[in-house]
C-alpha positions as CSV (number, residue, x, y, z in Angstrom):
1,X,11.3,-2.4,-3.6
2,X,9.3,-1.8,-0.4
3,X,6.1,-1.6,-1.2
4,X,2.8,-0.6,1.6
5,X,-0.4,-1.2,0.9
6,X,-3.6,1.5,2.6
7,X,-6.2,-0.4,3.1
8,X,-7.8,-3.8,1.1
9,X,-9.6,-6.9,2.5
10,X,-8.4,-8.7,6.2
11,X,-8.4,-11.9,4.1
12,X,-6.1,-10.5,1.7
13,X,-3.5,-9.9,3.5
14,X,-1.9,-12.8,2.2
15,X,-2.3,-12.8,-0.8
16,X,-1.0,-9.4,-1.6
17,X,1.8,-10.4,0.2
18,X,2.8,-13.6,-2.0
19,X,1.6,-10.6,-4.9
20,X,4.8,-8.7,-4.5
21,X,6.6,-11.5,-2.7
22,X,7.3,-12.6,-6.4
23,X,8.1,-8.9,-7.8
24,X,10.9,-8.9,-5.2
25,X,9.3,-6.7,-2.8
26,X,8.8,-5.9,0.3
27,X,5.5,-5.1,1.7
28,X,3.9,-4.2,4.4
29,X,-0.1,-4.2,4.4
30,X,-2.2,-2.1,7.0
31,X,-5.7,-2.6,6.8
32,X,-6.6,-1.0,9.9
33,X,-5.3,2.2,11.5
34,X,-3.4,0.7,14.8
35,X,-2.1,3.5,17.9
36,X,1.3,4.2,16.2
37,X,0.1,4.1,12.8
38,X,2.1,7.0,11.0
39,X,5.2,5.4,13.0
40,X,4.8,2.1,11.6
41,X,4.5,3.0,7.8
42,X,9.2,4.4,6.7
43,X,9.9,5.3,3.5
44,X,8.1,3.5,1.1
45,X,9.3,3.5,-2.6
46,X,5.6,3.2,-3.0
47,X,2.2,3.5,-1.7
48,X,-1.2,1.8,-2.3
49,X,-3.8,2.6,-1.2
50,X,-6.8,0.8,-2.2
51,X,-9.7,4.2,-1.1
52,X,-13.0,2.2,-1.7
53,X,-11.6,0.5,2.0
54,X,-9.9,2.4,4.1
55,X,-11.2,5.7,5.9
56,X,-10.6,9.3,5.4
57,X,-8.5,9.8,8.9
58,X,-5.7,6.9,7.8
59,X,-5.7,8.2,3.4
60,X,-4.8,11.1,5.6
61,X,-1.8,9.9,8.1
62,X,-0.4,8.4,5.3
63,X,0.0,10.7,3.3
64,X,1.0,13.0,6.2
65,X,3.7,10.6,7.0
66,X,4.8,10.4,3.3
67,X,5.5,13.9,3.1
68,X,8.8,14.9,1.4
69,X,10.0,11.3,1.0
70,X,10.8,10.1,-2.5
71,X,7.6,8.3,-2.6
72,X,5.6,7.2,-5.1
73,X,1.8,6.2,-4.5
74,X,-0.7,4.8,-6.2
75,X,-4.8,5.0,-5.7
76,X,-7.1,2.2,-6.6
77,X,-11.0,2.0,-6.6
78,X,-10.5,-1.5,-6.2
79,X,-8.6,-3.8,-3.6
80,X,-9.0,-7.1,-5.1
81,X,-5.2,-9.1,-6.4
82,X,-5.5,-8.2,-9.3
83,X,-5.6,-4.7,-9.6
84,X,-2.7,-4.8,-6.5
85,X,-0.4,-7.2,-9.6
86,X,-1.5,-3.9,-12.0
87,X,-0.2,-1.9,-10.3
88,X,3.1,-3.6,-9.9
89,X,3.5,-4.2,-13.7
90,X,2.9,-0.3,-14.3
91,X,5.9,0.6,-11.2
92,X,8.3,-2.0,-13.0
93,X,7.2,-0.6,-17.0
94,X,8.4,2.4,-16.2
């Protein structure tokens, strides 16, 4: 399962990757919007938006890139490790 995380804190990137790895997911984490951000997203199975720590422009860009693809989108106000664990638990429970 491919996961893309948009937002969050720089210091949490390693923890996000560790949590996703424990669920056997490949993960890409974007805490800042780079020049070619929209080309790096790809076609993930799950897009996690940490809405408290991300700009509206970055959210729009991410959503525009996955528009029309079979990607689940989860928006979460909290960007903690526990929040990500809960999101992944819900995705694998369904």
